[in-house]
C-alpha positions as CSV (number, residue, x, y, z in Angstrom):
1,X,4.8,29.1,88.2
2,X,4.8,26.2,85.7
3,X,1.0,25.6,86.1
4,X,0.4,29.3,85.5
5,X,2.4,29.3,82.3
6,X,0.5,26.2,81.2
7,X,-2.8,27.9,81.9
8,X,-1.7,30.9,79.9
9,X,-0.6,28.7,77.1
10,X,-4.0,26.9,77.0
11,X,-5.9,30.2,76.9
12,X,-3.6,31.4,74.1
13,X,-4.3,28.3,72.0
14,X,-8.1,28.8,72.5
15,X,-7.9,32.4,71.4
16,X,-5.8,31.3,68.4
17,X,-8.4,28.7,67.5
18,X,-11.2,31.3,67.6
19,X,-9.2,33.6,65.3
20,X,-8.3,30.7,63.0
21,X,-12.0,29.9,62.5
22,X,-12.5,33.3,60.7
23,X,-9.4,33.0,58.5
24,X,-9.7,31.5,55.1
25,X,-7.8,28.3,54.3
26,X,-6.7,28.1,58.0
27,X,-7.8,25.5,60.5
28,X,-9.9,23.7,57.9
29,X,-10.8,21.0,60.4
30,X,-12.3,23.5,62.9
31,X,-14.3,25.2,60.1
32,X,-15.7,21.9,58.9
33,X,-16.6,21.0,62.5
34,X,-18.6,24.2,62.8
35,X,-20.4,23.5,59.6
36,X,-21.4,20.1,60.9
37,X,-22.6,21.6,64.1
38,X,-24.7,24.1,62.3
39,X,-26.4,21.3,60.3
40,X,-26.8,18.8,63.1
41,X,-27.5,21.2,65.9
42,X,-29.1,24.5,64.8
43,X,-29.1,25.9,68.3
44,X,-25.3,26.1,68.1
45,X,-25.6,28.8,65.5
46,X,-25.5,31.6,68.1
47,X,-22.5,30.1,69.8
48,X,-20.7,29.7,66.5
49,X,-21.4,33.3,65.6
50,X,-20.0,34.4,68.9
51,X,-16.8,32.4,68.4
52,X,-16.3,33.9,65.0
53,X,-16.9,37.4,66.3
54,X,-14.4,36.7,69.1
55,X,-11.8,35.9,66.5
56,X,-11.2,39.6,66.2
57,X,-11.9,40.4,69.8
58,X,-10.0,40.0,73.1
59,X,-9.0,36.9,75.0
60,X,-11.9,37.0,77.4
61,X,-14.5,37.2,74.6
62,X,-13.0,34.3,72.8
63,X,-12.9,32.2,76.0
64,X,-16.5,32.9,76.8
65,X,-17.6,32.1,73.2
66,X,-15.7,28.8,73.2
67,X,-17.4,27.9,76.5
68,X,-20.7,28.5,74.9
69,X,-19.7,26.4,72.0
70,X,-18.6,23.6,74.4
71,X,-22.0,23.7,76.1
72,X,-23.8,23.5,72.7
73,X,-21.7,20.5,71.7
74,X,-22.4,18.8,75.1
75,X,-26.1,19.4,74.6
76,X,-26.0,18.0,71.1
77,X,-24.2,14.9,72.3
78,X,-26.7,14.4,75.1
79,X,-29.6,14.7,72.6
80,X,-27.9,12.2,70.2
81,X,-27.5,9.8,73.1
82,X,-31.2,10.1,73.9
83,X,-32.1,9.5,70.2
84,X,-29.8,6.4,70.1
85,X,-31.5,4.9,73.2
86,X,-34.9,5.6,71.8
87,X,-34.1,3.9,68.5
88,X,-32.3,1.0,70.2
89,X,-35.4,0.4,72.5
90,X,-37.6,0.4,69.4
91,X,-35.3,-2.0,67.5
92,X,-34.9,-4.4,70.4
93,X,-38.6,-4.4,71.2
94,X,-39.5,-5.0,67.5
95,X,-36.9,-7.8,67.1
96,X,-38.1,-9.6,70.2
97,X,-41.7,-9.3,69.2
98,X,-41.3,-10.4,65.6
99,X,-39.0,-13.2,66.6
100,X,-41.4,-14.5,69.2
101,X,-44.3,-14.4,66.8
102,X,-42.2,-16.1,64.0
103,X,-41.2,-19.0,66.3
104,X,-44.7,-19.5,67.7
105,X,-46.2,-19.3,64.2
106,X,-43.7,-21.9,62.9
107,X,-44.5,-24.3,65.6
108,X,-48.3,-23.9,65.1
109,X,-48.1,-24.3,61.4
110,X,-46.3,-27.7,61.5
111,X,-48.4,-28.9,64.5
112,X,-51.6,-28.0,62.6
113,X,-50.6,-29.7,59.4
114,X,-49.2,-32.9,60.9
115,X,-50.8,-36.1,59.6
116,X,-53.3,-38.1,61.6
117,X,-50.5,-40.5,62.7
118,X,-48.4,-37.6,64.0
119,X,-45.7,-37.9,61.3
120,X,-43.6,-34.9,60.8
121,X,-44.0,-33.5,57.2
122,X,-40.3,-33.4,56.4
123,X,-40.8,-32.3,52.9
124,X,-42.5,-29.2,54.2
125,X,-39.9,-28.6,56.8
126,X,-37.2,-28.8,54.1
127,X,-39.1,-26.4,51.8
128,X,-39.5,-23.9,54.7
129,X,-35.8,-24.0,55.6
130,X,-34.6,-23.7,51.9
131,X,-36.9,-20.7,51.3
132,X,-35.8,-19.0,54.6
133,X,-32.3,-18.9,53.1
134,X,-33.5,-18.2,49.6
135,X,-35.8,-15.4,50.8
136,X,-32.9,-13.7,52.7
137,X,-30.5,-14.0,49.8
138,X,-33.2,-12.8,47.3
139,X,-33.8,-9.8,49.4
140,X,-30.2,-8.7,49.1
141,X,-30.5,-9.0,45.4
142,X,-33.8,-7.1,45.4
143,X,-32.4,-4.4,47.8
144,X,-29.5,-3.8,45.5
145,X,-31.8,-3.2,42.6
146,X,-34.4,-1.3,44.5
147,X,-31.8,1.0,46.1
148,X,-30.7,2.3,42.7
149,X,-33.8,2.0,40.5
150,X,-36.5,2.9,43.1
151,X,-35.0,4.7,46.0
152,X,-32.7,6.9,44.1
153,X,-33.8,7.1,40.4
154,X,-37.6,7.1,41.0
155,X,-39.0,10.5,42.1
156,X,-41.5,8.8,44.4
157,X,-38.9,6.6,46.0
158,X,-36.4,9.5,46.4
159,X,-39.2,11.5,48.1
160,X,-38.8,9.1,51.1
161,X,-35.1,8.1,50.7
162,X,-33.7,11.6,50.5
163,X,-34.3,11.9,54.2
164,X,-31.5,9.3,54.6
165,X,-29.0,11.4,52.7
166,X,-29.7,14.6,54.7
167,X,-28.9,15.4,58.4
168,X,-31.5,13.8,60.6
169,X,-33.3,15.6,63.4
170,X,-34.8,13.2,65.9
171,X,-34.5,9.4,66.2
172,X,-36.5,8.6,63.1
173,X,-36.6,9.6,59.4
174,X,-39.0,9.3,56.5
175,X,-36.8,6.6,55.0
176,X,-37.8,4.3,57.9
177,X,-41.2,3.8,56.2
178,X,-39.5,1.4,53.7
179,X,-39.2,-1.1,56.6
180,X,-43.0,-1.2,56.7
181,X,-43.4,-1.3,53.0
182,X,-40.9,-4.1,52.6
183,X,-42.5,-5.9,55.5
184,X,-45.9,-6.2,53.8
185,X,-44.9,-9.0,51.3
186,X,-43.4,-10.9,54.2
187,X,-46.6,-10.7,56.2
188,X,-48.7,-11.8,53.1
189,X,-46.4,-14.8,52.4
190,X,-46.3,-15.9,56.0
191,X,-50.1,-15.7,56.3
192,X,-50.8,-17.5,53.0
193,X,-48.2,-20.2,53.8
194,X,-49.4,-20.6,57.3
195,X,-52.9,-21.9,56.2
196,X,-51.9,-23.8,53.1
197,X,-51.1,-27.4,54.1
198,X,-48.6,-28.5,51.5
199,X,-45.1,-27.9,50.2
200,X,-46.1,-24.7,48.4
201,X,-47.5,-23.3,51.6
202,X,-44.3,-24.3,53.5
203,X,-42.2,-22.6,50.8
204,X,-44.3,-19.4,51.0
205,X,-44.1,-19.4,54.8
206,X,-40.3,-19.9,54.6
207,X,-39.9,-17.1,52.1
208,X,-41.8,-14.7,54.4
209,X,-39.6,-15.7,57.3
210,X,-36.5,-15.2,55.1
211,X,-37.6,-11.6,54.2
212,X,-38.3,-10.9,57.9
213,X,-34.8,-12.3,58.9
214,X,-33.2,-10.1,56.3
215,X,-35.0,-7.0,57.5
216,X,-34.0,-7.5,61.1
217,X,-30.3,-8.0,60.1
218,X,-30.5,-5.0,57.9
219,X,-31.8,-2.8,60.7
220,X,-29.0,-3.8,63.1
221,X,-26.2,-3.6,60.5
222,X,-27.3,-0.6,58.4
223,X,-28.9,1.5,61.0
224,X,-27.0,0.5,64.1
225,X,-23.5,-0.4,62.9
226,X,-23.0,1.8,59.8
227,X,-25.0,4.9,60.7
228,X,-24.5,4.6,64.5
229,X,-28.2,5.1,65.3
230,X,-27.7,2.8,68.2
231,X,-24.8,0.8,69.7
232,X,-24.3,-2.7,68.3
233,X,-21.5,-4.0,70.4
234,X,-18.4,-6.0,69.3
235,X,-19.6,-6.8,65.8
236,X,-18.1,-3.4,64.8
237,X,-14.6,-4.8,65.1
238,X,-15.1,-7.7,62.6
239,X,-13.0,-7.2,59.5
240,X,-16.0,-7.8,57.1
241,X,-18.2,-5.4,59.0
242,X,-15.5,-2.7,58.6
243,X,-15.5,-3.3,54.9
244,X,-19.2,-3.2,54.8
245,X,-19.2,0.1,56.7
246,X,-16.8,1.9,54.4
247,X,-18.4,0.5,51.3
248,X,-21.7,2.1,52.4
249,X,-19.8,5.3,53.2
250,X,-18.6,5.3,49.6
251,X,-22.3,5.1,48.5
252,X,-23.1,8.2,50.6
253,X,-20.1,10.1,49.2
254,X,-21.4,9.6,45.6
255,X,-17.9,9.3,44.4
256,X,-18.5,6.3,42.1
257,X,-21.9,7.2,40.8
258,X,-23.6,6.0,44.0
259,X,-22.1,2.6,44.0
260,X,-22.0,0.3,45.9
261,X,-25.8,-0.2,46.0
262,X,-26.0,-3.5,47.9
263,X,-25.7,-3.8,51.7
264,X,-24.4,-7.2,52.9
265,X,-22.7,-7.9,49.5
266,X,-21.8,-4.2,49.1
267,X,-18.0,-4.8,49.7
268,X,-18.0,-7.0,46.6
269,X,-19.1,-4.2,44.2
270,X,-16.0,-2.0,44.5
271,X,-13.9,-4.8,43.2
272,X,-15.4,-4.2,39.7
273,X,-14.9,-0.4,39.9
274,X,-11.4,1.0,39.0
275,X,-9.8,2.5,42.1
276,X,-12.7,1.7,44.4
277,X,-11.3,-1.5,45.9
278,X,-8.1,0.3,46.8
279,X,-10.0,3.1,48.5
280,X,-12.0,0.6,50.5
281,X,-8.9,-0.9,51.9
282,X,-7.5,2.5,52.7
283,X,-10.7,3.6,54.5
284,X,-10.7,0.4,56.5
285,X,-7.3,1.1,57.8
286,X,-8.3,4.7,58.7
287,X,-11.6,3.7,60.3
288,X,-11.8,4.9,63.9
289,X,-15.1,4.1,65.7
290,X,-14.2,6.4,68.5
291,X,-14.6,9.4,66.2
292,X,-17.9,8.4,64.8
């Protein structure tokens, strides 16, 4: 008897949800969820329409409609999982390939330019290491500038970058082309520095490596961690990574004129914007990865 009553209660709540969806200012969360489904999964439109129609129908119609919507949601989740695996495979393959080439090229460069006596050119080694760090830090400064002035304010840059601010269909987006564009200077610097046998060559080679290192870190943190394009593991629980995530969410909200524009130093920008730092702290506390 109790199980039958519970079953009736569940069905009653499902019918009520279907009716609430059609009522203005009622069940706002459900209505917003349906809007997100329409945008991210166009094939759910028919199911959504059926649910809305069932809001003024009988219990059976509402139950069937909600089952259709459940199936549409399950299909969307399965497709998203496939997209994540596709992007993750591409990211890992690219990272392993680039890292292997960089390590081998570094060994070859110093082996090639060693003196006749076999002495290690420590000045060149120091120059390379310094510019690896400098190149990575410089890229963060450049990315902060380019994000605002080129990707958002320039019509040509926005032509590609706007794909990042609209719902994505498929594992890739036009904005991904910036990874190739930003990789060209790194390739040129590494090639030039590889063949030039002096401190200047070592510095150029190191700068190219630094830009490459920044690009790989950006891909895993921005695409993987922040936008959940592929799973990134336990780094999501690190306090600074949470702040980095919500700071970038503020950028996408447009609430503070698009700020923060930086990525790895993005959490520092809200400190200089009235009310933004407090909002970051609030969002960090509310952040729930299980719902993203």
